[in-house]
C-alpha positions in Angstrom: 0.0 0.0 0.0 1.4 3.4 -1.0 2.4 5.9 1.7 0.0 8.9 2.0 1.2 12.4 1.3 0.7 13.5 4.9 2.5 10.4 6.2 5.5 11.1 3.9 5.6 14.7 5.1 5.5 13.5 8.7 8.4 11.1 8.1 10.5 13.7 6.4 9.9 16.0 9.3 11.0 13.1 11.6 14.3 12.7 9.7 14.7 16.5 9.7 14.2 16.5 13.5 16.9 13.9 13.8 19.2 15.9 11.6 18.6 19.0 13.8 19.4 16.8 16.8 22.8 16.1 15.3 23.4 19.8 14.5 22.3 21.0 17.9 24.7 18.6 19.5 27.4 19.9 17.2 27.6 17.2 14.6 27.1 17.6 10.8 25.9 14.2 9.7 24.0 11.2 11.0 25.4 8.6 13.4 24.5 5.1 14.2 22.5 4.7 17.4 22.3 1.5 19.3 18.9 -0.2 19.4 17.1 0.8 22.5 15.7 -2.2 24.4 13.4 -0.4 26.7 9.8 0.3 25.6 9.0 3.7 24.3 6.3 4.3 26.9 8.8 3.5 29.7 11.4 5.8 28.2 8.7 8.6 28.0 7.8 8.1 31.6 11.4 8.1 32.6 12.0 11.5 30.9 9.0 13.0 32.6 10.2 11.7 36.0 13.7 13.2 35.3 12.1 16.5 34.2 10.0 16.8 37.4 12.7 15.7 39.8 15.9 17.0 38.3 17.4 19.8 40.3 19.5 21.2 37.5 18.9 24.6 36.0 16.8 25.8 38.9 19.3 28.4 40.2 18.1 32.0 39.7 19.6 35.4 40.4 18.6 39.0 40.2 17.3 39.5 36.7 18.4 42.3 34.3 18.2 43.2 30.7 20.7 44.7 28.3 20.0 46.2 24.9 22.2 45.0 22.0 23.3 47.5 19.3 20.6 46.2 17.0 17.9 46.5 19.6 17.8 42.8 20.7 16.9 42.4 24.4 19.6 40.3 26.2 18.6 38.6 29.5 21.1 38.2 32.3 21.1 37.3 36.0 23.4 38.4 38.8 24.5 36.4 41.8 25.9 38.8 44.4 28.4 38.0 47.1 26.4 36.9 50.1 23.5 35.5 48.1 22.6 31.9 48.8 23.9 32.0 52.4 23.5 28.7 54.2 25.4 26.2 56.3 27.3 25.0 53.2 28.8 28.5 52.3 31.8 28.3 54.6 32.6 24.8 53.5 32.5 25.8 49.8 34.6 28.9 50.5 37.3 26.8 52.3 37.2 24.1 49.7 37.7 26.5 46.8 39.9 29.2 48.3 41.2 28.0 51.7 41.1 30.9 54.2 41.5 33.5 51.5 38.5 35.8 51.0 37.5 36.5 47.4 38.2 40.1 46.4 35.8 42.3 44.5 35.5 40.9 41.0 32.7 39.9 38.6 32.9 36.6 36.7 30.8 36.7 33.5 29.8 33.4 32.0 28.9 33.0 28.3 27.3 29.8 27.2 27.5 27.8 24.0 25.4 27.1 20.9 21.9 25.7 21.5 22.4 26.0 25.3 21.6 28.7 27.8 23.0 30.2 31.0 21.9 27.1 33.0 24.6 25.1 31.4 26.9 26.5 34.1 24.7 25.1 36.8 27.5 23.3 38.8 30.0 26.2 38.6 27.2 28.7 39.5 26.3 26.6 42.5 29.9 26.3 43.7 30.6 30.1 43.4 27.2 31.2 44.5 27.5 33.8 47.3 31.3 33.7 47.2 32.1 35.7 44.1 29.9 38.1 42.1 28.8 36.4 38.9 26.8 37.3 35.8 25.1 34.6 33.7 23.5 35.7 30.5 21.6 34.1 27.6 23.0 34.7 24.1 20.6 36.3 21.6 17.7 34.0 20.6 18.7 31.5 23.4 17.1 31.0 26.8 15.2 34.0 28.0 16.9 36.5 25.7 14.9 37.9 22.8 15.2 36.7 19.2 17.9 38.6 17.4 16.3 41.6 15.7 18.6 41.4 12.7 17.8 37.6 12.4 14.0 38.2 12.1 11.8 39.2 9.1 12.4 39.1 5.4 15.7 40.9 5.6 17.1 38.5 8.2 20.8 38.0 8.2 22.8 35.2 9.9 24.4 35.8 13.2 28.1 36.7 13.3 30.6 36.0 16.1 31.5 39.7 16.0 27.9 40.5 16.8 28.0 38.1 19.8 31.1 40.0 21.0 29.2 43.3 20.8 26.3 41.6 22.7 28.7 40.6 25.5 29.8 44.3 25.7 26.2 45.3 26.1 25.8 42.9 29.0 29.0 44.0 30.6 28.0 47.7 30.3 24.6 46.9 31.9 25.6 44.4 34.6 29.2 45.3 35.4 29.7 49.0 34.6 32.8 49.2 36.7 35.3 46.9 38.5 37.5 44.0 37.4 36.1 41.2 35.2 36.9 37.6 34.6 35.4 36.3 31.3 34.5 32.7 31.0 33.2 31.1 27.8 32.2 27.6 26.7 32.2 26.7 23.0 30.4 29.5 21.2 30.7 31.5 24.4 34.5 31.3 24.2 34.3 32.6 20.6 32.2 35.4 21.9 34.9 36.3 24.4 37.5 36.3 21.6 35.4 38.6 19.5 34.9 40.9 22.6 38.7 41.0 23.1 39.3 41.8 19.5 36.8 44.6 19.3 37.4 46.2 22.8 41.2 46.1 23.4 41.2 49.1 25.7 38.5 47.6 27.9 40.4 44.4 28.0 43.6 46.2 29.2 41.8 48.3 31.8 39.3 45.9 33.3 39.7 42.2 32.4 41.7 40.3 35.0 41.5 36.8 33.5 39.9 34.7 30.8 38.8 31.1 30.7 38.1 29.2 27.5 36.2 25.9 28.0 35.8 23.5 25.1 36.1 26.2 22.4 38.0 27.0 19.2 39.8 30.0 17.6 39.0 28.7 14.1 39.3 25.9 11.5 36.1 24.4 12.6 35.5 23.4 9.0 38.2 20.7 9.6 36.3 19.0 12.4 34.9 15.6 11.4 32.8 15.0 14.6 34.2 11.4 14.6 32.6 10.7 11.2 34.0 9.8 7.8 35.6 12.9 6.2 33.9 12.5 2.8 30.5 12.2 4.3 31.0 15.3 6.5 32.3 17.4 3.6 29.3 16.4 1.5 26.9 17.4 4.2 28.7 20.7 4.8 28.1 21.6 1.1 24.4 21.3 1.3 23.8 22.1 4.9 23.3 25.9 4.8 20.6 25.6 2.2 18.9 22.7 4.0 18.9 24.7 7.2 17.3 27.7 5.5 14.6 25.5 4.1 13.9 23.8 7.5 14.0 27.2 9.2 11.0 28.2 7.1 9.1 25.1 8.2 9.9 25.4 11.9 6.6 24.1 13.2 6.8 20.9 11.1 10.4 20.3 12.0 9.7 20.7 15.7 7.0 18.1 15.4 9.4 15.8 13.7 12.0 16.4 16.4 9.5 15.4 19.1 8.6 12.3 17.1 12.3 11.2 17.1 13.0 12.0 20.8 14.8 8.7 21.4 17.2 9.2 18.5 17.7 12.9 19.6 18.5 11.8 23.1 21.1 9.3 21.8 22.8 12.0 19.7 22.9 14.5 22.5 24.6 12.0 24.8 27.1 11.0 22.1 28.1 14.5 21.3 27.9 16.0 24.7 29.5 13.5 27.0 32.3 10.9 26.8 31.8 9.1 30.1 29.6 6.0 30.2 28.3 6.7 33.7 26.9 10.2 33.2 24.0 10.9 35.6 20.8 10.3 33.6 19.4 13.5 35.1 22.3 15.5 33.8 22.0 13.9 30.4 18.3 14.8 30.3 19.1 18.3 31.5 21.4 18.8 28.5 18.9 17.3 26.2 16.2 19.7 27.4 18.4 22.7 26.9 19.4 21.7 23.3 15.9 20.6 22.3 14.5 24.0 23.4 16.5 25.8 20.7 14.2 26.4 17.7 15.3 25.3 14.2 15.3 28.8 12.9 17.8 29.8 15.6 19.9 26.8 14.8 19.8 27.9 11.1 20.7 31.5 11.9 23.8 30.7 14.0 25.3 27.7 12.1 27.0 29.7 9.3 29.0 31.7 11.8 31.1 28.8 12.8 32.6 28.1 9.4 33.6 31.7 9.2 35.0 31.9 12.7 38.7 32.7 12.9 40.0 34.7 15.9 43.5 33.2 16.3 45.0 36.6 15.4 43.2 38.2 18.3 44.5 35.8 21.0 48.1 37.3 21.4 46.4 40.3 22.9 45.6 38.1 25.9 49.3 37.2 26.5 49.6 39.4 29.6 46.4 38.0 31.3 46.0 34.8 33.3 44.2 32.4 30.9 42.7 29.0 31.4 42.3 26.8 28.3 40.4 23.6 29.2 38.7 20.9 27.2 37.6 17.3 27.4 40.0 14.8 25.8 37.2 13.2 23.9 35.3 16.3 22.7 33.9 15.5 19.3 32.5 19.0 18.6 35.5 21.3 19.5 38.3 18.8 19.8 40.9 19.2 22.5 43.5 19.9 19.7 41.7 23.3 19.2 42.2 24.1 22.9 45.9 23.1 22.6 46.1 25.5 19.6 44.8 28.3 21.8 47.3 27.5 24.5 50.1 27.4 22.0 49.4 31.1 21.1 49.3 31.9 24.8 52.4 30.2 26.3 51.6 31.3 29.9 48.0 29.9 29.7 47.1 27.0 31.9 46.3 24.1 29.6 44.0 21.5 31.1 42.7 18.4 29.2 40.2 16.6 31.3 40.3 12.8 30.9 37.1 11.0 29.7 35.6 14.4 29.0 33.2 15.4 26.2 31.9 18.7 24.9 29.8 19.5 27.9 32.7 18.9 30.2 31.5 21.5 32.8 28.4 19.3 33.3 30.2 16.0 33.0 33.2 16.7 35.3 32.0 19.8 37.2 34.5 19.7 40.0 37.5 19.5 37.6 36.2 22.6 35.8 35.2 24.5 39.0 38.5 23.9 40.7 40.4 25.2 37.7 38.2 28.3 37.6 38.9 28.8 41.3 42.7 28.6 40.5 42.2 31.1 37.7 40.5 33.5 40.1 43.6 33.2 42.4 46.0 33.8 39.5 43.9 36.8 38.3 44.1 38.4 41.7 40.4 38.0 42.3 41.3 36.0 45.4 44.3 37.3 47.3 47.2 35.0 47.7 48.5 34.2 51.2 50.5 37.1 52.6 53.4 35.0 53.8 55.6 33.2 51.3 55.1 29.5 51.4 51.8 29.6 53.2 49.5 26.9 51.9 45.8 27.4 51.2 43.8 27.0 54.3 46.7 27.9 56.7 46.4 30.8 59.1 
């Protein structure tokens, strides 16, 4: 019996949704997913249970809004020193910084593609109340407004330079004065690079340190995502046009994505994590963030990565404390890209986290948080012990 027109449309939407799952997780072609042996209804109930019980992404701060140069409303939240007081605060302070009290500084966290500010959940929880932090949603992500220049008949793709200007708008609104430490994951790291390139004077005067987590300074067109090179190159040639087409049929594609939820979950896990024992609640948390990114947003941002090249701007950071960290099994922005960043910044601390994937800050949160705490010490955000040779935690 022949397949109906509506059935064919639905199936094509399903495949499109699966393709978007790959893109949203950072891949550019299909992957083989092991056959799931648990019934679909059981898996659906498990997802609902994780959604209702999972504690991740529930941290909230004082809300604020910044206006980008094209009129886009950018949402951010501030956690002040002293917020989140409780019995665990002294213990967190001592574990991260010994007996040293954090000095006035604001740490600004920029998230990656198809994520939102909640992707820093564990680092936010660890630093909450100890150091002033700002977490913001990139344009068209999370609670921020859709990019004004990405809407309407004259819409244009997002550029990494635009994201750098967006970060400046957030800094001007949320941190108009005082020292800054800039932290960026994946696309967020590229945002920080664009910020540094466009605002060298502000970098010299106010930025005390920078952390790049699972990011790249360029040559992303060479990444194979663990797939055959010929297949990836073929997909790259047609992908921009396919995305534009799918972006114009957003509702249909979203229905298809929901219909292929199990495939989508497998792709997210493959391209987000390397460990086999990732907490299912953390994996579902990442899946929810990624699946909440509409297809038209995926389409608007994707071209920027092929064009991204900020390696020439990195030497401007030579005089700053820099952390360059990545998971050793990151398929999206391979650790070799982080090593390339460190090679341009000889004094940077290079950290490759064993058994770590692209969302290393969720997969190995303590490893990332501890290195960020070390960066704050090196940046002078946390005073060093006064006496030479004094160890952290000593009087």
